[in-house]
C-alpha positions in Angstrom: 0.0 0.0 0.0 1.3 3.4 -0.9 1.8 6.0 1.8 -0.1 9.2 1.6 2.5 11.1 3.6 5.0 11.7 0.7 7.9 13.8 1.9 9.0 16.8 -0.2 12.6 17.8 -0.7 13.3 21.1 1.0 14.7 24.1 -0.9 17.9 24.0 1.3 18.6 20.4 0.1 17.9 21.3 -3.5 20.3 24.3 -3.2 23.0 22.1 -1.6 22.7 19.5 -4.4 22.8 22.2 -7.1 25.9 23.7 -5.5 27.5 20.3 -5.3 26.8 19.6 -9.0 28.2 23.0 -10.0 31.4 22.4 -8.0 31.8 19.0 -9.7 31.4 20.5 -13.1 33.9 23.3 -12.3 36.4 20.7 -11.0 35.9 18.6 -14.2 36.5 21.6 -16.4 39.7 22.5 -14.5 40.9 18.9 -14.8 40.2 18.9 -18.6 42.0 22.2 -18.9 45.1 20.9 -17.1 45.1 17.8 -19.3 44.8 19.9 -22.5 47.6 22.2 -21.4 49.8 19.2 -20.6 49.2 17.6 -24.0 49.7 20.9 -25.8 53.1 21.4 -24.1 54.1 17.9 -25.2 53.0 18.4 -28.8 55.0 21.7 -29.3 58.7 20.8 -28.7 61.1 23.7 -28.2 63.0 24.6 -31.3 66.6 23.4 -31.4 69.5 26.0 -31.5 70.2 24.8 -35.1 66.6 25.7 -36.1 66.8 29.1 -34.5 70.1 30.0 -36.1 68.8 29.0 -39.6 65.7 31.1 -39.3 66.1 35.0 -39.4 64.6 36.8 -36.5 62.6 39.3 -38.5 62.1 40.8 -41.9 65.0 43.2 -42.7 62.7 46.2 -43.3 61.0 45.6 -40.0 64.4 45.6 -38.3 65.3 48.9 -40.0 62.0 50.5 -39.0 62.4 49.4 -35.4 66.0 50.8 -35.3 64.8 54.1 -36.6 62.0 54.2 -34.0 64.3 53.3 -31.1 66.9 55.9 -32.3 64.2 58.6 -32.3 63.1 57.5 -28.8 66.7 57.7 -27.6 67.1 61.2 -29.0 63.9 62.3 -27.2 65.1 60.8 -23.9 68.4 62.7 -24.2 66.6 65.9 -24.9 64.2 65.4 -21.9 67.2 64.7 -19.5 68.8 68.1 -20.4 
């Protein structure tokens, strides 16, 4: 025979359960992010010194433009110190 006194779940219990489920999802997301970061680091090996020396650092025109800009900044700094 079925009981007519069916107990209802309180709002406090529902809130606790919802909070617990949210914390579990956040923990699972953090764990997945750590795994992805670890596999990403393993997949991208550091370039060897031979590879770095064979590859130019930047386009020559970009280097010249930067040199001019830094030269202008140095001149401005010298003028400001006087």
